[in-house]
N, C-alpha and C positions, 0 to 999 in steps of 0.2 A: 503493500499499501506507498503511496507519493501521499506525504501530507505537507501542505505549505501551513505556515506559521506568522502571523502577522509580528513582529519581531521589535517595533520602535519600542517599547519600554526597557528590551536591553541594551538602548546604547546609553555607554555613561556610567557611571557610579548608580549601581544598582539597587533600588528602594522594593516597598509590598509588592506590586506586579513583575517587575524584571525579576525578582527573585526566585517569584513562584514559577513565571516562565521558564526563568535557565534551569531548573529542577527539574522542571516537565519535559523539559529538551533533551536534560541524560538522562531521566526514568526512562521515558520510549525509547530510545536505540538502545537501551540494556535490557528493556524488557520483551522487545518485540523485534527478532532477527530480522523480521520482514519491513520492519517500516522502514521509509526511506524521509526525509524531513527538509525541507526547502524553507529555510529563514529568509522573512521580508520586514526588512526595518525601513519607515519612510523619515525620512530627514532631507531639508535643504541645505543643512548646517554641510560646509566643507569638511572635508576630513571626520565627520561625523559617521561610524563605522561600528559595528560590530567589534567586538575584542576580545579578553581575555575571559569572557561570560560566555563563552558558547568553546565546548570541549573540541578539540581535532576528533572527529569520525568520519570514518569513509561513506556514512551514512549520513552527513549531514552537510548542507549544502549552503552556506550564507550567502547572500546576496549583499549589496548595494545599490539601494533605490532613490537615486537624487530626486527627491521632492514632497516635497512642506504637506508633513503627515497633519494639521487641522486643516488648513484648505480642503485637500483633500476629503479629508474626512465629512466637512462640511458638504461635501460635492455630495457626497455620498450618502448623506443623510437623508436625500432629495430629491438621486434619480439612481438611475441603475447601468452608469456609466462612469469612466471607465472600466471593466471588467477586473478583476486580481489579477487573472489569468495572464493580462501583457505584463506583469511584473514578473510573477512565479511562471509563467508558464504551465506547464497542463499537470495537474494534481487532481488525486482522486476527491481528497476532504480538503478545504481550506478552513483553517477555525482560528479565530479570531479572540485570543485570550484578553483580550483588554476593554469590553464590554462594543467597540465594535467589530462586525463585522462587513465586508465590504460585499459588491456584487459580484455577483456569479456567470460563468459562462454554462460551464457543464458539472464544478464540483459540487459536490455535497458540503453542504455549509454547517461549523461547527460554532457556537461561540462560547463566551465565560461571563456570564453577569459576576461579579464580585457581590455586591451590594447594591441597595437603592436610596442609599443614604442624601442624593441630589434630589431624590425627592421626599421624604421623610425630614430631612435635616435640612432644607435649601441655602437657610441661613448660613450654613459653615460652609459650603463649596464656592468655589472659584465660577466665576460668571460659566469659565467653558465646561467644567463639569456643571452644571446646572443645565444647561443645553441638551445633558444627554437625555432629560425628560423628555425631550421632544424628538430625540433622534431614535431614543430605544425600540418604539414601537417599529419602524422600521427596520434598522438592523434585524430584529430577534423574529420579525415576519421573512428576513432570506434563511434560517436557522433549522434545518433539518434537527439539530437536536443542541439544548441550550444546557450546558454546566452550572451549575450554582454550588459555593461550598459547604450549607447547612440545611438541613429544612425548613430551619427559621427566614431563611434567605428563599428558598422554593415556596415557602407560602405568601411572602410579599411583593415576589414580581408574578406569581400568577394571582397575587388581589390586584396587582398594579395592572396587569395585561390578560388579561380571564384567557386571550388566545393560545399564549404559553403553555402552559399547564399541562396536557399533553407530552411536550416536545421537552419538560427539564426534567435533565439530571443530576439530583445530588451526589458531587464528588470531593472529596472533604482533600484539602490541602496536606501535603506532609512536613514532617519537620527539619529544617536544613540540618546536615551532618555538622557542620560547625557546634551546632548545642545538641545533637541525639546522641555523638560522637565523646568517648571518656577525654577531659582536659583538664586544663592547672585556669590558675587566676590571671587577671593581668599581669605579668612582671613588676616588682617595684620601682624599676626607673619607669616604664614608661608610665603607672599610676602618678607618679612625683610629677610626671611630666604633662601628665592632664589635669592632676590637683586634686584626685580621689583620696580622700582620706577611708577610713572605717572606724566605726561600721556606717554602710551607707545604704539606702534605697534604690534600687535600679528601678527604670524607666525604657522603654524600646519602643519606639513607635515616630510618626511624626508628630513635630510639635504643632500642632493645629488644635482651635476649637473644638473641632467634634469629637478629638481625645479627651476633650473634660481638661485640659494640661491650667485651667485656670483655677477650677475646684482643686485640684492636685496641690498645687500651690498654695492655696488660701487654708486647706487642710495642714499643708509642711509648715504654716505657719504657727499653727497651733502645737505643733509636734516640735517646733524647736523648744520651746517653751520647756516642753517636759524632758527631752531629751538633747539636752543644746550640742552633745558629741558627735550626731547624728549629721548625714549628710544626703539629701537626695542629688541623686543622679539621671541629667535626663538625656537620654541617648537618643541622636536621630536630628532631619532638617527639619528648615522651618516652612511649615504653611497654611491654611488661610487661616486669619487670626492669631497668628502669633506675635507683631507687632503690637497690637494691642495688650495683649499680653503682658508683655514684656514691660509697656508702658505702669499697665495695674499694678506691678509689682517687682517694679525697680527693688525699693529698699530689700525686699528678702534677697533676690536676684546678685544684690549688690553685697549681701551680706556674710557669703561662704557657707553657709548653709546649704545652697544649691549648687552646684554645676550644670552647666550647659554643655554638655562634650563635644555634641554636635554630631553630623556622621561620621561615624565607624567602620572600617572594615569587616565582617563577617565573623572572622576569628577574635578579632579585638571587642567584635561586641558580644559574642557569648563570650568573652572571657569574665568580660564586666560584670554579666548576667552571674556568670557561675560563684564570683566572689562576693554576690551583694546579699546581704541577709534578708533581705526582701525582696520582690517586682511586685512592682505595681501596675494595673491600668485601669485607667479610670471612665474608660472611653464610653460616650452616650450611644453610640448605635456603631455595630457592627457585620460585616456579612458572614464573619467568622470568628476572627479574634487568634491569629495564629501567634502574636508575640507571649502572652501568658502560657501558651501553649508549650512552645516553645523553652521559658522558663524552670516549667515542671518539668522536663527532658535532661535540663542545666544542672537539675536537684535543688533550686532554692523556692522557698516556699513564697504562695502568691495571693495578692489579693486583689480582687477584680470585681466592676462593677455586675452590681446584680438586675444585669438585661435578659430578655429572653434568650439573647442566642448564646450568651456566655456561660448562662446553665446547663444549654444543651451541650457546648463542646468542653466546659472544665467538669461537669459534675459535683459531683464532693469533692473533689479535688482541690480547691480553693476558699479560701473569706470572701465571699458575695459580699459589697456595702451597697448600700441606696448611693448611685453616682451623685446623687445635688447634694447627701449630706456631710459636708466636712466636718463636723465633729464627729461620726460615724467614721468616717476614711481616718482622722487624726487619732480616733481610738484603738482602731484597727491597728496601725501602723507601729504604736506606741506598744500594744500589745505583742505583737508577731519581734519587734526589737528587745522586751523583756523576755520573754518566752520563748523563743523557736520551737517547730511542732516537732515529735520525736522521730527518729529516725524512717520510724515503718511507714507513717503518713506520707513523708517523703518520696519510699520507692514503692509506695503506692502511686500517688500520683504521677512518677516520671513512669510506672508501668504504664499508665492510662497516654500516658505522651505517645509511649512508643508505639501505641497501635494507628499514629497516625504517621503513613511512610510513603514517602516518591513511588515505592514500588506498588503499591495498592491504589494509589493517585495513575500511575500510568494504567494498571488493568483498567480502572475503571473508563477516565477517557478512551482508550484504543474501544473500549466495548462501543463505547455512543458512537466513535467513527464510524466502527461497522454499522452499527445503527443507520446511519444516518446516510452511508451509502447504500447502501439496503433497501432504502425507504420505508 
């Protein structure tokens, strides 16, 4: 089976969808010896090409398509030209792993919808992402199968676009190898260079309003009163609303109690999470919520938002807190710092997280490809 994959998210430093797309690419060729992949990134930027995120493999062909992605996506949201096969060549299936599915000539279409935050929390999304709400009906109409990461997202999408219900397949993502495999904490010289001190609480993800960073900082100001020795380490790049969050919490961010480490490579991010006394994930809305699962895989206790999808994904292996209650967050963080969970609880959480593998993800995706081809 020859499969085209829209790979724009794999250009440059990987975040969110880029990580999942890169991991899926590797898993697909490792799982099925008959599958051939054609990676189609779209970018008008000179020199912007797929790099280390693509493994060298005889059944992976990375292309370079010098076309700006956003204008082309806008054209594809309204019409059926140009078809993707003009860029990818002939393929049996074309997979859009980042919400968008371009027009097709003969290929079966598969797309991934990670969440519909742009519908449920439009104020937390950029204008470009909010526009997905208008484009998604056209994109999903082209799809023979639509992949979602959780039962929650399946329900959300089918409620928003009822015509998609029969074509939705739930395929959870896998834990990144850097978190799943044994490893140590960040080396002391690197910790010192970043300014991390112990004990610390870690957050990993985009620094944006949807992730509820504002409430986390409000809670940590309360934590700092009871545990002035503790530090909050924020790992991730800035997103929508971060400028306002920085302004509103300038005193705390400048106090040394909070460290904004910024974007870190996979291995370093995993080491930071492994060395933390606690991992926190205060998000308001998710399609799945992989960072707290990866923290469990790394053996770190987790406090997360009590929202439906995290109840589904994390089960009983995390402390869940109402997302808008800063006092409850502060109490949960202090309790975890003062009394870490027993080793048996961490082992059970690690076992739970180990069930989310990229081999299982690839098997589910390949099944959807075959369904799409067979009609």
